[in-house]
N, C-alpha and C positions, 0 to 999 in steps of 0.2 A: 117738316118733321118734329115738331112739338106734338108730347102726348098730353101735357093738359089742355082740355077744351077750352077751357074758360079764357086762361093764357093767347089761345093761337086765334081765337075770336076776336081777341084785343090787338093781340100782333096784328092780323087781318085789318083792321078797322086802322090802327094808324100806319100803314103803309099805304091803302086806298086812298085815305085823305092827304096822304104825300103825292098822289097821282104814277102808286108802284101797283101793275098788274099783277096780283094776286091768284099761284095757281100751287096745288099740293100736290108735294112728288111722289108719286109712283112709283110704288115698290123699292125705294132707296133706289130710284132713278133722279140724278139732278137734275133734267133734261139743258137745257140753257142759260139758265138758273144768274141771274146779273148779279142777284141778292138771298140770300139763303140763311135762312134762319132754322135750328137745331136745337137739340136738346143734345146736351155733350158726351152722347154716346160714342165708344170707341169704336165701333163697327162704321161709323159713318166715316173715320178720319182717312182710308184708303180711297173711296169715292171722291172723299171732298177735294184731297189733293190732286186725283186726276182734273179734277174740274178745273183746280185754280192753273194749274198743267198746262191745259188748254185754252187759257185767258178765259174762262168763264166762272162766274166764281166771283165777283169782283169784290164782293163785300160778305162776310162769314159774317154772323154774331148765333153765340150759344146763349140756349135762357137757363141763367146760373153758371155755376160755377165749376168749370170740368175739374175729373176729381184730381189729386197730386200726379197719379200713374201716366195721366196722359195732357198735362197740362202743355210740357214743354211741348209739344205736337199739334196742341191747337193752337200756340202759342207761334207755329210754324207755319201754318197753314195763316197764316192775319188774322185767327176769331177774336173776335172781338165779346166780354162776356155784357150780360144782363144777369147784374148781381149787388142783392135779393132779385131773384126773378119775378116777385111779385110787389118789387118797388115801379109804379106806376112814372115816376119822372126818369129815372133810369132807362127805362126800355123806350119810354117814347126820345130821351135822350141820343140812347143807342141806337136806335131802329133810323132818327132823323139825323144821324151823319155818315150811316151802312148806306142808305135811300137817295142821300145826298152825293157819297162816294160811287155809286153802279150810274146813276142819273149822269155823271161827268164822264164817268168811259164809258157811255153808250153814246152819249154826242161826241165824241173824239171816235167812235168808230162810225158813227154816221157823218160826220161833216172833213171830209178828206184836210 
């Protein structure tokens, strides 16, 4: 759910290099995502909150700073922000932490 095609390609490459399998969300459906990267669109918050409540969407990353009107709601779902969105080091750092968090949680689900 990242509208900037170049940023989406870079994010994909960073995640693939970290060993994460990447799929595009179709029609706003989040599926069984462990890690979600999105623009800070207020319309996504309901789906993301439901995803978190269902114990999916372990790590949520927002590309850019959420608007003041929805910043508290993004924080409530545990979203980490890449800001500024064109900062490669910030992107790598935030995505790396999110990938690690998602991987640790996945391992806990698999190993009894």
